[in-house]
C-alpha positions in Angstrom: 52.0 -21.0 -9.5 49.5 -19.3 -11.8 46.6 -20.8 -9.8 48.0 -19.6 -6.5 48.4 -16.1 -7.9 44.8 -16.1 -9.1 43.6 -17.3 -5.7 45.7 -14.7 -3.9 44.2 -11.9 -6.2 40.7 -13.1 -5.6 41.2 -13.4 -1.9 42.7 -10.0 -1.7 39.9 -8.5 -3.8 37.3 -10.1 -1.5 39.0 -8.7 1.6 39.2 -5.3 0.0 35.5 -5.3 -0.9 34.5 -6.4 2.6 36.7 -3.7 4.1 35.2 -1.1 1.8 31.6 -2.1 2.6 32.4 -1.8 6.4 34.1 1.6 5.9 31.2 2.9 3.8 28.6 1.7 6.2 30.4 3.4 9.1 30.8 6.6 7.1 27.0 6.7 6.4 26.3 6.1 10.1 28.6 8.9 11.1 26.9 11.2 8.6 23.5 10.2 10.0 24.5 10.8 13.5 25.8 14.3 12.6 22.6 15.2 10.7 20.4 14.0 13.6 22.4 15.9 16.1 21.9 19.1 14.0 18.1 18.3 14.0 18.1 17.8 17.7 19.9 21.1 18.3 17.6 23.0 16.1 14.6 21.5 17.9 16.0 22.1 21.4 16.3 18.4 22.2 19.2 16.8 24.0 21.2 14.4 22.0 23.3 11.3 22.6 24.8 9.1 20.0 25.0 6.2 22.5 22.3 4.0 24.0 20.2 5.1 26.9 20.5 2.0 29.1 17.7 3.1 31.5 15.3 3.7 28.6 16.3 0.4 27.0 15.5 -1.5 30.2 12.0 0.1 30.3 11.4 -0.7 26.7 11.9 -4.4 27.4 8.2 -4.3 28.5 7.2 -4.1 24.9 7.3 -6.8 22.2 9.5 -4.9 19.7 12.4 -4.9 22.2 12.3 -8.6 22.8 12.7 -9.7 19.2 15.8 -11.2 17.7 19.4 -10.5 18.9 22.0 -7.9 18.6 19.6 -5.2 19.8 21.0 -1.7 19.5 19.8 1.8 20.3 21.6 4.9 18.9 21.1 8.6 18.2 18.8 9.3 21.2 17.0 12.6 21.2 15.2 13.6 24.4 12.9 16.2 25.8 11.2 16.2 29.2 8.6 18.3 31.1 6.9 17.8 34.4 4.6 15.1 33.2 6.0 13.8 29.9 9.3 12.3 28.7 9.7 12.0 25.0 12.5 10.1 23.2 13.2 9.5 19.5 15.9 7.2 18.5 17.3 4.6 16.0 16.7 1.0 16.9 17.8 -2.3 15.3 17.9 -6.0 15.9 18.8 -9.1 13.9 16.9 -12.2 13.2 18.4 -15.4 11.8 22.1 -16.1 11.4 24.9 -16.3 8.9 23.8 -15.9 5.3 20.2 -16.0 6.4 20.5 -13.1 8.9 18.4 -10.0 8.5 18.8 -6.7 10.3 15.5 -4.8 11.1 15.9 -1.0 11.5 13.4 1.5 12.9 13.0 5.0 14.0 11.1 4.9 17.3 9.4 7.6 19.3 8.6 6.7 23.0 6.3 8.6 25.3 6.3 8.2 29.1 3.7 9.9 31.3 1.8 8.8 34.4 -1.3 10.3 32.8 -1.2 7.6 30.1 -3.0 4.7 31.9 -3.1 2.6 28.7 -4.1 -1.0 28.3 -1.3 -3.4 27.2 -1.7 -3.7 23.5 0.0 -3.9 20.1 -1.3 -2.2 16.9 0.3 -3.0 13.6 -0.7 -3.1 9.9 -2.7 -6.1 8.9 -0.6 -7.6 6.2 -0.9 -11.0 4.5 0.6 -13.0 7.4 -1.5 -11.2 10.0 -4.6 -12.0 8.0 -3.5 -15.6 7.7 -2.8 -15.8 11.4 -6.3 -14.4 12.2 -7.8 -17.0 9.9 -6.0 -19.6 11.9 -7.4 -18.3 15.1 -4.7 -15.9 16.3 -5.9 -12.9 18.2 -7.1 -9.9 16.2 -9.5 -7.5 17.9 -11.9 -6.2 15.2 -14.7 -3.7 15.5 -17.9 -4.4 13.5 -18.8 -0.7 13.7 -15.5 0.4 12.1 -14.5 -2.0 9.2 -12.0 0.5 7.8 -9.9 0.3 11.1 -10.3 -3.5 11.3 -9.2 -3.9 7.7 -6.1 -1.8 8.2 -4.8 -3.1 11.5 -4.2 -6.1 13.6 -4.9 -5.2 17.3 -3.9 -7.6 20.1 -3.5 -7.4 23.9 -3.9 -9.1 27.2 -7.3 -7.8 28.2 -9.6 -7.6 25.2 -12.5 -6.1 27.1 -10.3 -3.2 28.4 -9.0 -2.6 24.8 -12.5 -2.6 23.3 -13.6 -0.1 26.0 -10.5 2.1 25.3 -11.0 2.3 21.5 -14.0 4.5 21.3 -15.4 5.8 18.0 -13.1 8.9 18.0 -10.0 6.9 18.5 -10.9 4.4 15.8 -11.6 7.3 13.4 -8.1 8.8 14.3 -6.2 5.6 13.6 -8.1 4.2 10.6 -6.5 6.4 7.8 -2.9 6.0 9.1 -1.6 3.2 7.0 1.6 1.6 8.2 1.4 2.9 11.8 2.7 0.7 14.6 1.9 1.2 18.2 2.8 -0.7 21.4 1.5 0.3 24.8 1.7 -0.5 28.5 0.4 1.6 31.4 2.2 5.0 31.4 4.2 4.3 28.3 3.9 3.7 24.6 6.0 3.7 21.4 5.2 4.9 17.9 7.1 3.5 14.9 6.9 2.5 11.3 8.9 0.0 9.3 12.3 1.3 8.4 14.4 4.3 9.6 13.3 7.8 8.8 15.9 10.0 7.0 17.2 13.0 8.9 15.0 15.4 6.9 11.9 13.3 7.8 12.4 13.4 11.5 10.4 16.6 12.2 7.3 15.3 10.3 7.7 11.8 11.9 7.8 13.4 15.4 4.7 15.5 14.6 2.9 12.4 13.6 3.9 10.6 16.8 2.9 13.6 18.9 -0.5 13.7 17.3 -0.9 10.1 18.4 0.1 11.0 21.9 -2.5 13.8 21.9 -5.2 11.5 20.7 -4.4 8.9 23.4 -4.2 11.6 26.0 -7.5 13.1 25.0 -9.2 9.7 25.3 -8.9 10.1 29.1 -10.8 13.4 29.1 -13.9 11.9 27.3 
């Protein structure tokens, strides 16, 4: 009888703890949504807490949106002009399963413009595993004339010649000091992101950083 009582108490405690964790997570997510909506309102951006299915379908062109499972987009902020559509949003996906599952979360800024005739490419920090992969023969486009850029980033893409032509000296100089930056591009479209979600009070600066990248890429076509 005593053993049954102990088991019941432990089971009840476990259920309570799981329930509290779920409640607390949802509470934090609601606070984040409210804070991001205030930011969007103050910046004159339209806001939706729900996923933009049309945008999500377009994003499937890019590697980030084909990883893992349980892919979700939330807290979508949007602005649009005659030749540019900008979105900033929360994105997450899960890899693995059960006790070995891991959820990856990002703040992502996407830019869509017909003026951005970009080569298909991915730019990411060159960490240990990227260096190991390069040593094993995986693609990593380096530039002998710019070792700082080549040491900071792993650059990959379908057409290496087109990518080398696109990354002129000014563009290499622009990206080289920006540690942690991630970029994925296709013609007319690119996303800017870094590992982890930005806090609500970091969104303005994050958007400024992303927009400076858009300006640098857009300026490339005028040179």
